[in-house]
C-alpha positions in Angstrom: 113.7 10.5 161.5 116.8 8.6 161.4 118.6 11.6 159.1 117.7 14.1 162.3 119.0 11.3 164.8 122.1 10.7 163.0 122.9 14.7 162.9 122.2 15.1 166.5 124.4 12.2 167.0 127.1 13.9 165.0 126.4 17.2 166.4 127.3 16.0 170.0 130.1 14.4 169.1 131.4 17.4 168.0 130.9 19.2 170.8 132.1 17.0 173.1 135.5 16.3 171.1 135.9 20.5 171.7 135.0 19.6 175.4 137.5 16.9 175.7 139.9 19.1 173.4 139.6 22.3 175.6 139.9 19.9 179.0 143.1 18.2 177.3 144.8 21.5 176.9 143.6 22.9 180.2 145.8 19.7 181.7 148.7 20.2 179.8 148.8 23.5 180.5 148.5 22.9 184.3 150.9 20.5 183.7 153.3 22.9 182.6 152.7 25.5 185.3 153.2 23.1 187.8 156.6 22.0 186.0 157.3 25.8 186.0 156.3 25.9 190.0 158.0 23.1 191.1 161.5 24.0 189.2 161.3 28.2 189.3 161.9 30.4 192.6 158.4 32.0 192.2 159.8 35.3 193.3 163.6 35.8 191.5 162.8 33.2 188.9 165.9 31.5 189.5 166.1 27.9 188.3 166.7 24.8 189.7 169.8 24.4 188.1 171.0 27.9 189.3 171.6 25.9 193.0 173.3 22.9 191.6 176.8 22.7 193.3 176.1 25.5 195.6 176.1 25.8 199.3 172.2 26.5 199.3 169.7 23.8 198.1 167.0 25.0 195.7 164.5 23.8 198.1 166.0 25.7 201.1 166.2 28.7 198.9 162.1 28.6 198.2 161.4 27.8 202.0 163.4 30.3 203.9 165.2 33.0 201.7 162.5 33.7 199.1 159.6 32.3 200.9 156.3 33.9 198.7 154.0 33.4 202.0 156.6 36.1 203.5 156.3 38.3 201.0 152.6 38.0 201.2 152.5 38.7 204.9 155.0 41.9 204.4 152.3 43.2 201.8 149.8 42.9 204.1 151.9 44.5 206.9 152.4 47.6 204.5 148.5 47.5 204.1 147.7 47.1 207.7 150.9 49.5 209.0 150.2 53.0 209.9 152.2 55.2 206.8 153.7 57.6 209.8 155.5 54.5 210.9 156.9 52.8 207.7 160.7 52.3 208.0 162.8 53.5 204.7 162.4 50.1 202.9 158.9 50.3 204.1 157.6 53.3 202.7 159.7 52.3 199.2 157.1 49.0 199.1 154.3 50.8 199.7 155.2 53.7 197.0 156.1 51.0 194.5 152.7 49.0 195.3 150.7 51.8 194.7 152.1 52.4 192.2 151.3 48.4 191.0 155.2 48.3 190.4 157.1 44.9 191.2 160.6 45.8 191.0 161.0 45.9 194.7 161.5 42.2 194.3 164.5 40.7 193.6 164.5 39.3 189.9 167.4 36.9 188.5 169.4 37.3 191.8 169.0 35.9 195.4 171.3 37.3 198.7 172.1 33.2 199.1 173.8 33.2 196.1 175.4 36.5 195.8 177.2 35.6 198.6 178.6 32.8 197.4 179.4 34.6 194.3 181.3 37.5 196.1 183.5 35.0 198.3 184.5 33.7 194.8 184.9 36.7 193.3 187.4 37.8 196.0 189.1 34.3 196.5 189.7 34.7 192.5 190.6 38.3 193.1 193.1 37.2 196.1 194.9 35.1 193.9 195.2 37.6 190.9 196.4 40.1 193.7 199.2 37.4 195.0 200.4 36.5 191.6 200.8 40.4 191.0 203.1 40.6 194.3 205.1 37.9 193.0 206.0 39.1 189.9 206.4 42.8 191.7 208.5 41.3 194.1 210.5 39.6 191.2 210.7 42.8 189.1 212.3 44.6 192.5 215.0 41.4 192.8 216.3 41.8 189.4 216.0 45.6 189.6 218.2 45.5 193.4 220.5 43.3 191.6 220.9 45.7 188.6 221.1 48.6 191.0 224.0 47.0 192.8 225.8 45.8 189.9 225.3 49.6 188.6 227.1 51.2 191.9 229.8 48.5 191.7 230.3 50.0 187.7 230.7 53.2 189.0 232.5 52.6 191.8 235.0 51.1 190.0 234.9 53.6 187.3 236.0 56.2 189.9 238.6 54.0 191.6 240.0 53.8 187.8 239.9 57.6 187.4 241.4 58.2 190.6 244.3 56.2 189.7 244.7 57.5 186.2 245.0 61.2 188.4 247.4 59.7 190.4 250.1 58.1 188.0 251.9 60.8 186.6 251.6 61.8 183.2 254.3 61.3 180.6 253.8 63.8 178.4 253.8 66.5 181.0 257.9 67.3 181.5 258.8 66.1 185.5 260.1 69.4 187.3 263.9 68.3 188.1 264.9 69.1 191.7 267.8 71.8 192.3 
């Protein structure tokens, strides 16, 4: 009798260990998922670090730009709306939803960061163009000075040639006056 009692206790302990271990795994997985949802945008999958030192905070981004409920409302609107009244983007999204394709979601990009990156790129392009313009102006100044020098040399050369033509040539006999 004692044998059965010990076997039952050991069996119950094994079952409880498996159950408790499963709950611990589930809790760990839930914490990991919560951490991902807290630090990653559900729509574009950009993490919180992408918004550091930017003009838009991560919280503003997930509340305003990529609010997941706005996407849900949009999908409901498409489901409820008459297909003949779709606009271009709505018909595109409807087709994608019908095909169960999520390519219409912005992946790893957002317009709020693109604008800032575009401004930074534009500023960088402007700086590069400014440097190129300064280099071109310097080259033009140098070429202008060289051209003026060449014109001066050509003028001097012509003047010297004209002087040579006006001087009497000693090798030719000079005519006598009768």
